[in-house]
C-alpha positions as CSV (number, residue, x, y, z in Angstrom):
1,M,28.7,-7.5,-10.5
2,F,27.5,-10.7,-9.0
3,E,30.3,-13.2,-8.2
4,A,29.5,-16.9,-7.8
5,N,30.7,-20.4,-8.6
6,A,30.2,-21.9,-12.0
7,D,27.2,-24.0,-10.8
8,W,25.3,-20.8,-9.9
9,R,22.4,-19.9,-12.1
10,R,21.1,-16.4,-13.1
11,T,17.4,-16.3,-13.6
12,P,15.8,-13.1,-15.2
13,I,12.7,-12.0,-13.3
14,T,9.5,-12.4,-15.3
15,A,5.9,-11.6,-14.8
16,A,5.1,-15.2,-13.8
17,M,7.3,-14.8,-10.7
18,L,5.7,-11.6,-9.4
19,R,2.4,-11.2,-7.5
20,G,0.5,-8.0,-6.7
21,W,1.3,-5.8,-9.8
22,I,-0.8,-4.3,-12.5
23,E,1.7,-3.4,-15.1
24,L,5.5,-4.1,-15.7
25,E,7.7,-1.5,-17.4
26,E,11.1,-2.5,-18.9
27,T,13.8,-0.1,-17.8
28,P,17.6,-0.1,-18.6
29,A,18.1,-1.8,-15.2
30,G,15.3,-4.5,-15.5
31,L,11.6,-4.5,-14.6
32,L,9.8,-1.7,-12.8
33,P,6.5,-2.9,-11.4
34,H,3.6,-0.5,-11.3
35,R,0.3,-0.5,-9.3
36,L,-1.5,1.7,-11.9
37,P,-1.7,1.2,-15.6
38,K,0.1,3.6,-17.9
39,W,-3.2,5.2,-19.2
40,A,-4.2,6.0,-15.6
41,R,-0.7,7.4,-14.7
42,T,-0.9,9.8,-17.6
43,Q,-4.2,11.3,-16.7
44,W,-2.8,13.1,-13.7
45,T,1.0,13.4,-13.4
46,D,1.0,14.2,-9.7
47,P,4.5,13.6,-8.3
48,Q,3.1,12.1,-5.1
49,L,0.9,9.6,-6.9
50,S,3.8,8.9,-9.4
51,M,6.1,8.0,-6.5
52,V,3.7,5.9,-4.4
53,E,2.2,3.9,-7.3
54,Q,5.8,2.7,-8.1
55,Q,6.4,1.7,-4.5
56,P,5.7,-2.1,-4.5
57,S,3.4,-2.3,-1.5
58,G,2.0,-5.8,-1.3
59,M,4.2,-7.1,-4.2
60,R,6.2,-10.3,-3.7
61,L,8.4,-12.6,-5.9
62,C,7.1,-16.1,-5.7
63,F,9.0,-19.2,-6.9
64,R,10.0,-22.8,-6.1
65,T,13.6,-24.0,-5.6
66,R,15.9,-26.4,-3.8
67,A,18.5,-23.6,-3.6
68,T,20.2,-23.1,-0.2
69,T,21.6,-19.7,-1.2
70,I,19.6,-17.0,-3.2
71,A,20.6,-13.5,-4.2
72,L,18.2,-10.9,-5.5
73,E,19.7,-8.2,-7.8
74,A,17.7,-5.0,-7.8
75,L,17.9,-1.2,-8.1
76,P,16.1,0.6,-5.3
77,T,15.3,4.3,-5.2
78,K,15.8,5.8,-1.7
79,R,14.1,8.9,-0.4
80,H,16.0,11.5,1.6
81,Y,14.1,14.3,3.3
82,V,16.0,17.6,3.5
83,G,16.9,18.5,7.1
84,M,15.9,15.1,8.5
85,P,17.8,12.0,9.6
86,A,18.4,9.5,6.8
87,R,15.6,7.1,6.3
88,P,16.5,3.4,6.8
89,D,16.9,1.2,3.8
90,G,13.8,-0.6,2.6
91,I,13.3,-4.1,4.1
92,Y,12.9,-7.3,2.0
93,D,11.1,-10.1,3.7
94,L,12.0,-13.7,2.9
95,V,9.0,-16.1,3.5
96,I,9.6,-19.8,3.2
97,D,6.5,-22.0,2.9
98,G,4.4,-19.3,4.5
99,V,6.8,-18.5,7.4
100,L,8.9,-15.3,7.7
101,A,12.5,-16.7,7.6
102,G,14.7,-13.7,7.0
103,Q,15.0,-10.0,6.2
104,G,17.6,-7.8,4.5
105,S,18.2,-4.6,2.6
106,I,20.0,-3.3,-0.5
107,A,22.2,-0.3,0.5
108,T,22.9,1.0,-3.1
109,G,20.5,2.6,-5.5
110,N,19.2,5.9,-6.7
111,V,18.5,8.7,-4.2
112,V,15.6,11.2,-4.4
113,R,16.0,14.3,-2.3
114,I,12.7,15.9,-1.1
115,D,12.3,19.2,0.7
116,L,9.0,18.7,2.6
117,A,8.5,22.4,3.2
118,R,8.8,23.2,-0.5
119,W,6.7,20.1,-1.4
120,A,3.9,21.3,0.8
121,A,3.9,24.7,-0.9
122,D,4.2,23.4,-4.5
123,A,2.4,20.1,-5.2
124,N,4.0,20.0,-8.7
125,L,7.6,20.2,-7.3
126,V,9.9,17.7,-9.0
127,A,12.3,16.2,-6.5
128,D,16.1,16.0,-7.2
129,M,17.3,12.6,-8.3
130,E,20.9,11.2,-7.8
131,P,21.4,8.1,-10.0
132,G,22.9,5.0,-8.3
133,A,23.8,1.4,-9.0
134,P,21.9,-1.9,-8.5
135,G,22.9,-4.0,-5.5
136,L,22.5,-7.6,-4.2
137,L,20.6,-9.0,-1.3
138,R,21.8,-12.5,-0.3
139,F,19.9,-15.1,1.7
140,E,22.0,-18.1,2.8
141,T,21.8,-21.5,4.6
142,L,18.2,-22.1,3.4
143,P,16.6,-25.5,3.9
144,D,17.9,-28.1,1.4
145,N,14.6,-29.2,0.0
146,M,12.0,-28.1,-2.5
147,K,10.2,-25.1,-1.0
148,V,8.0,-22.2,-2.0
149,I,9.8,-18.9,-1.5
150,E,8.3,-15.4,-1.4
151,I,10.4,-12.3,-1.3
152,W,8.2,-9.4,-0.3
153,L,9.5,-6.1,-1.8
154,P,9.9,-3.0,0.3
155,H,6.4,-1.4,0.6
156,D,7.8,2.1,0.6
157,E,10.9,2.0,-1.7
158,V,10.7,2.0,-5.5
159,T,12.4,-1.2,-6.7
160,E,13.6,-2.1,-10.2
161,L,14.0,-5.9,-10.4
162,V,17.0,-7.3,-12.3
163,A,17.5,-11.0,-11.6
164,L,17.7,-13.8,-9.2
165,H,20.9,-15.8,-8.6
166,A,20.8,-19.2,-6.9
167,N,22.8,-22.5,-6.6
168,A,19.8,-24.5,-7.9
169,P,17.1,-24.0,-10.6
170,I,14.3,-21.6,-9.9
171,E,10.8,-22.0,-11.3
172,P,7.6,-19.9,-11.0
173,V,4.8,-21.1,-8.7
174,P,1.6,-21.9,-10.5
175,P,-1.4,-19.7,-9.6
176,S,-2.6,-20.7,-6.1
177,G,-6.3,-20.6,-6.8
178,Q,-6.8,-18.4,-3.8
179,R,-9.5,-15.7,-4.0
180,I,-8.1,-12.3,-5.2
181,W,-8.6,-9.5,-2.7
182,L,-8.2,-6.1,-4.2
183,H,-7.9,-3.4,-1.5
184,H,-7.7,0.4,-2.1
185,G,-6.8,2.9,0.5
186,S,-4.5,5.6,1.8
187,S,-1.0,5.7,3.3
188,I,-2.1,3.4,6.1
189,S,-3.2,0.8,3.6
190,H,0.1,1.4,1.7
191,G,2.0,0.6,5.0
192,S,3.2,4.0,6.3
193,N,5.2,3.6,9.5
194,A,5.3,-0.2,9.3
195,V,9.0,-1.3,9.2
196,H,8.7,-4.4,6.9
197,P,6.5,-5.3,3.9
198,S,4.7,-8.4,5.1
199,G,3.8,-6.6,8.3
200,I,1.6,-3.9,6.7
201,W,-2.0,-4.5,7.8
202,P,-3.4,-5.7,4.4
203,A,-0.6,-8.2,4.1
204,V,-1.3,-9.4,7.7
205,A,-5.0,-9.8,7.0
206,A,-4.4,-11.6,3.6
207,S,-2.0,-14.0,5.2
208,I,-4.4,-15.1,7.9
209,A,-7.3,-15.3,5.5
210,G,-5.5,-17.2,2.8
211,V,-6.2,-14.8,-0.1
212,D,-4.2,-13.3,-2.9
213,L,-3.6,-9.6,-2.2
214,L,-3.5,-6.8,-4.7
215,N,-2.8,-3.7,-2.7
216,L,-3.9,-0.5,-4.2
217,G,-3.2,1.5,-1.1
218,F,-1.5,4.8,-2.2
219,G,0.1,7.1,0.3
220,G,-1.7,10.5,0.2
221,S,-3.6,9.5,-2.9
222,A,-6.9,7.8,-2.0
223,L,-8.8,10.8,-3.5
224,L,-11.8,9.2,-5.4
225,D,-10.0,9.7,-8.7
226,P,-12.2,8.4,-11.6
227,F,-9.2,6.7,-13.2
228,L,-8.6,4.7,-10.0
229,A,-12.2,3.5,-10.1
230,R,-11.8,2.5,-13.7
231,T,-8.6,0.6,-12.8
232,I,-10.4,-1.3,-10.1
233,R,-13.3,-2.0,-12.5
234,D,-11.0,-3.6,-15.0
235,Q,-9.0,-5.8,-12.6
236,P,-9.9,-9.4,-11.8
237,A,-11.1,-9.5,-8.2
238,D,-13.2,-11.8,-6.0
239,L,-13.3,-9.4,-3.1
240,I,-13.0,-5.6,-3.1
241,S,-12.5,-3.2,-0.2
242,L,-12.2,0.6,-0.3
243,K,-10.8,2.5,2.7
244,L,-11.9,6.0,2.0
245,G,-11.9,9.5,3.6
246,I,-8.6,10.4,5.4
247,N,-6.8,11.7,2.3
248,V,-9.8,13.9,1.3
249,V,-9.4,15.6,4.7
250,N,-5.6,15.6,4.6
251,M,-5.7,17.7,1.4
252,D,-8.9,19.6,2.2
253,L,-9.8,18.4,-1.3
254,M,-13.6,18.7,-1.4
255,R,-16.6,19.8,0.5
256,L,-19.5,17.6,1.7
257,R,-21.6,18.5,-1.3
258,A,-18.9,17.1,-3.7
259,F,-17.9,14.1,-1.5
260,G,-21.2,12.2,-1.5
261,P,-21.7,12.3,-5.3
262,A,-18.0,11.4,-5.8
263,V,-18.4,8.3,-3.7
264,H,-21.5,7.3,-5.6
265,G,-19.7,7.8,-8.9
266,F,-16.7,5.8,-7.7
267,L,-18.9,2.9,-6.7
268,D,-21.0,3.1,-9.9
269,T,-17.8,2.7,-12.0
270,I,-16.6,-0.2,-10.0
271,R,-19.9,-1.9,-10.2
272,D,-19.8,-1.6,-14.1
273,G,-17.1,-4.3,-14.0
274,H,-18.0,-6.1,-10.7
275,P,-21.7,-6.0,-10.4
276,T,-22.0,-8.6,-7.7
277,T,-18.5,-8.9,-6.2
278,P,-18.5,-8.5,-2.4
279,L,-17.5,-4.8,-1.9
280,L,-16.7,-3.3,1.5
281,I,-16.5,0.4,2.3
282,V,-14.2,1.1,5.2
283,S,-14.3,4.5,6.9
284,P,-11.2,6.1,8.5
285,I,-9.7,4.7,11.7
286,F,-9.6,7.0,14.8
287,C,-7.3,9.9,14.2
288,P,-7.6,12.6,16.9
289,I,-6.2,15.6,14.9
290,H,-9.0,15.3,12.3
291,E,-12.0,13.8,14.2
292,V,-13.7,17.2,14.4
293,T,-11.1,19.5,12.8
294,P,-10.9,19.8,9.0
295,G,-7.7,19.7,7.1
296,P,-5.4,20.2,5.4
297,S,-2.8,18.2,7.3
298,V,0.6,20.0,7.4
299,P,4.0,18.9,8.5
300,D,5.0,19.8,12.1
301,F,8.7,19.9,13.1
302,S,8.2,21.7,16.4
303,D,9.8,18.9,18.4
304,G,12.5,18.1,15.8
305,Q,10.6,15.1,14.4
306,L,8.2,14.9,11.5
307,K,4.6,14.9,12.8
308,F,1.4,16.3,11.4
309,R,-1.2,18.7,12.6
310,A,-4.6,19.9,11.4
311,A,-4.5,23.3,9.8
312,G,-8.2,23.8,9.6
313,S,-10.7,25.1,12.2
314,E,-13.7,23.3,13.8
315,T,-15.9,26.2,12.6
316,D,-15.0,25.4,9.0
317,T,-17.5,22.6,9.0
318,A,-20.2,25.3,8.8
319,V,-19.1,25.9,5.2
320,G,-19.0,22.2,4.3
321,K,-15.4,21.3,5.2
322,L,-14.9,17.7,6.0
323,T,-13.8,15.9,9.2
324,L,-13.5,12.2,9.8
325,S,-16.7,12.2,11.8
326,L,-18.6,13.8,8.9
327,I,-17.1,11.4,6.4
328,R,-18.1,8.3,8.5
329,D,-21.7,9.6,8.6
330,A,-21.7,10.1,4.9
331,L,-20.2,6.7,4.0
332,R,-22.6,4.9,6.4
333,A,-25.6,6.7,4.8
334,I,-24.4,6.0,1.2
335,T,-24.0,2.3,1.9
336,A,-27.4,2.1,3.6
337,Q,-29.0,3.9,0.6
338,R,-27.4,1.6,-2.0
339,R,-27.8,-1.7,-0.2
340,G,-31.5,-1.8,-1.2
341,S,-30.4,-2.7,-4.8
342,D,-26.8,-3.9,-3.9
343,P,-26.9,-6.5,-1.2
344,N,-23.2,-7.3,-1.7
345,L,-22.2,-3.8,-0.6
346,H,-21.1,-3.6,3.0
347,Y,-19.8,-0.9,5.5
348,L,-17.2,-1.1,8.3
349,D,-16.6,1.7,10.7
350,G,-12.8,2.1,10.7
351,R,-12.9,2.6,14.5
352,E,-13.6,-1.1,14.9
353,L,-10.1,-1.6,13.6
354,Y,-8.5,1.2,15.6
355,G,-10.6,3.2,17.9
356,E,-10.2,5.8,20.7
357,A,-9.4,3.2,23.3
358,D,-6.6,1.8,21.1
359,H,-5.1,5.2,20.8
360,E,-4.5,5.3,24.5
361,H,-2.3,2.2,24.3
362,H,-1.0,2.5,20.7
363,P,-0.8,6.2,19.8
364,L,0.0,7.2,16.2
365,P,3.7,8.1,16.3
366,D,3.3,11.0,13.8
367,R,-0.4,11.7,14.7
368,L,-1.5,10.1,11.3
369,H,0.0,6.6,10.8
370,P,0.2,3.5,13.0
371,D,3.4,1.7,13.9
372,T,4.2,-1.9,13.0
373,A,2.5,-3.4,16.1
374,T,-0.6,-1.4,15.3
375,H,-0.6,-2.6,11.7
376,K,-0.6,-6.1,13.0
377,L,-3.5,-5.3,15.3
378,I,-5.5,-3.7,12.5
379,G,-4.8,-6.6,10.1
380,E,-5.9,-9.2,12.7
381,R,-9.1,-7.3,13.5
382,F,-9.9,-6.8,9.8
383,E,-9.5,-10.5,9.1
384,A,-11.6,-11.5,12.1
385,T,-14.4,-9.0,11.3
386,V,-14.6,-9.3,7.5
387,F,-13.6,-12.8,6.5
388,G,-15.4,-15.9,7.5
389,E,-18.9,-17.3,7.3
390,D,-21.8,-14.8,7.5
391,R,-19.4,-11.9,7.1
392,P,-18.8,-9.6,4.1
393,F,-16.1,-11.7,2.6
394,G,-17.4,-15.0,3.7
C-alpha cells in the first residue's frame, strides 16, 4: 500500500493520460492497455501474439504537474525462461519536457514461466503463471515548476496501470497536434534487445521527427495477418510504415507463391481506409543467418546463451522457401508495380538502416536482434532517410 503525507494526491490513470494504445481493458488491478482490439485478438488466440500485443511498446503516460515527487503504481508481468538466468525487470523511462531524466523498475508482479524448448515444439503451449502484487516506482527531486512528464512503459513487460501518486495535482496534456505515425513490424520494431523503452528504434525516430508514435511492432508476429491489416485500416494515421518479411522467414510460414498475393492483400485492406496516406514498405535489415538460408529460426543454446540459427537449407529456395534476399526482391517489385496507381506508396531497403558493413561493427548479439546502440543507429537513420522535405514522410 502506498504511504504518503496527507497532502499527497492519488490520481487514477485514464485514457486521456495514455498515448500509443488501441484499447484499454479494465482488470481487477487497474487498466491493461492493448495494441490490438478485442475483435482482432479473438480471431487467432496465439499465445505469442497474445503476450506481445499486451506488452506496451511505444506507450507512455503523459501529463502536466508541478509535483516534485511522483510514484507510479502498477502491476507488471515478468517472463522467466526455464533454464536461463532471470531476466532483468522492465525499465520505465521518465522524460521531462522531452529530455530523459530518470529510469526505474518495479520488482514485484506476476511471473510467467516459459520453457522455450517446449514452446518451439508446441506453438499452442500455455505458459505457467504465478500471481503477484502491484508495486511502486518513485521519482523524486523533480524540478519545482510546471512541466510535461512522460513515463514510457517497459516495451517488453506487460503492465497493468493502477494510479499515479504525487505531491501536486496532475492533469492530462491536451493532444499535441503532431502527425500520427503508425508503424507495424516484427520484434526489432517491438524493441527486442533494447534495454529501455524510449531507446527502441521507432521511439528514437519519432522523437527526432516530432511525431506521435503508435507502435504496432509485435515480436514474432508480423505475419501479414488480415486482422492486423484491418486494424491498421481503422486507425487514425497521418503516416504508415510496414516493416515486413523477417517473421515470415522465422516461422517458415509461407512460400513465395503465397507471399506476394498476401502482401498485395494486406496493402489493399490498408488502402481501403487510408487511400492517400504516405505508406512506406520497409524490407528486412541485414541478418546473416537468413540472407540466403530459409527458416525456421530455432533457439540455439550451444554456448550457454540464447541465440538463434537457421534450420532451413539454401537448396530449399528451389521449392519456394523464402530468404531475406528473396523477400527484398519481392517487396521492391510489388512497390514498383503498385506505384503507377499509388504514388504515395514507397519502398525502403532495410539494409540502408542496418547493412552488412554495420554488422562488422555492431553484430546482432543473438543473431537476430540489435542491441540498444544499434536501435539508436537504426532510429536515427530512419528519421534522416524517411522524414523531411522530398522524402516519403515529408
